[in-house]
N, C-alpha and C positions, 0 to 999 in steps of 0.2 A: 446258750444252754438255759439261762434263766427264763427267757421268753418262752422257750419250748415247754418248760415246766409249768409256767403260768397258763399256757394254752391247755395243757393236759389237766391242770387243776380246774379250769373252767369247764372242761368236758365232764370231769368227775362231779363237779357241783351241779351241772345240768342233770346228770343221771340221779343224783341224790334228790334234787328238787322234784323231778318227775316221780320218783319212788314215794316221796312224802306226799305229793299231790294225790297219788293213787290210794295210799293206805293211811295217811295221816289222821283221818277221822277215827280210825279204829283205836288210835292211841288215847283218845279222850274217853274211851269206854270205862276204864277203871276210875273210881271216884277221885283218887289222888292226882290223876292226869287230866282232869276236866279242863283245865286252863289251856291245854294244847289246841283246843278247838279255836281259840282266839288267834292262833297262828295259822291254823289250817284254812279258815275262811278267807283271809286275803290271798293265800297261796292259790286256792281254787279260783278266786276272782281274777288273779293275774293269769292263770291258765286259760280261763274263758276269754279274757281280753286278747291274749295272743292268738287264739283260734278265730274269734269272731271279728275283731277289729284289725287284726294283722299287726298288732303292736310288736315292735322289735324287742327282743329280750336283751337286757344288758349283759348277760353272760355270753351271748353270741357275739355282741360287739367286742367284749373283752377277749374272747377267743380269737376272733379275726385280727384284732389289733396285735395280740401277742404273736400270732402266726406270721404276720407280715414282718414284725420286728425280728423274728427268728429266721427270716429269709424264705418263708413258705408262702403258699397261696392261702388266702382266707377262704372261708366256706362260700361256695357259690349259692347255696340255699341255706335255710335255717337249720338249727340243730336237729329237730325231729325229722325233717326231710332228708338230712344227710346221714344220720346215724340209726334211724329207726325205720322210717317208711321205705319199704323195698328191701330192708335188711332183716328186721325182726318180724315183720308182717308184710304181706303183699300190698303194694300201693293201692290196688283197687278196693281194699278193705279199710281204708283210712276212716271213712264215715262210721263203719261198724265198730272200729277200735275206739273212736272218740265216744260213741254211744256207750260202749261197755265201760269205759273209764267213768263216764258220768253216772252210770248205774251203780258202780262200785262206791263212788263218793256218796251218792244219795243213800245207799244202803248203810254206809258207815255212819252218816248223820242220823238216819232213822234209829240205828242202834244207840247212838248217843242220847237221842230224845227218850227212848224207852228206858235206858239205864238211869238217866237222870231223874226220871219220874218215879222210879222204883228204889233208888238208892238214897239213904239219908244224906243230907247235905253236910259237907265238911269243908270249912274254910273258904276258898276262893269263890265258889258259886254256891 
């Protein structure tokens, strides 16, 4: 039972990670949340590494390990390939989805730059 809970927690953490990757830059728009961009930049970097280099995500490793310990099969593919591609969006649009995510991240960072240049500095930055 405990390993099954751990596997499900890894799935939830994956979804939260991807949600933060997508919209985390917008959190840095208010002046008091500027510091969150320091967290968002490495998250985006990790996402790019996963896509371009094929880096294995530690959350996928954790989920597979917990599933095997719980007597289940591990994932045959990565998290995105298992839970999103072909489920949330058609597999043939994977490139377009990645481009859209990149554009949303760039738009959020552009908004950060605009807001930071127009907002008086307070504290961290």
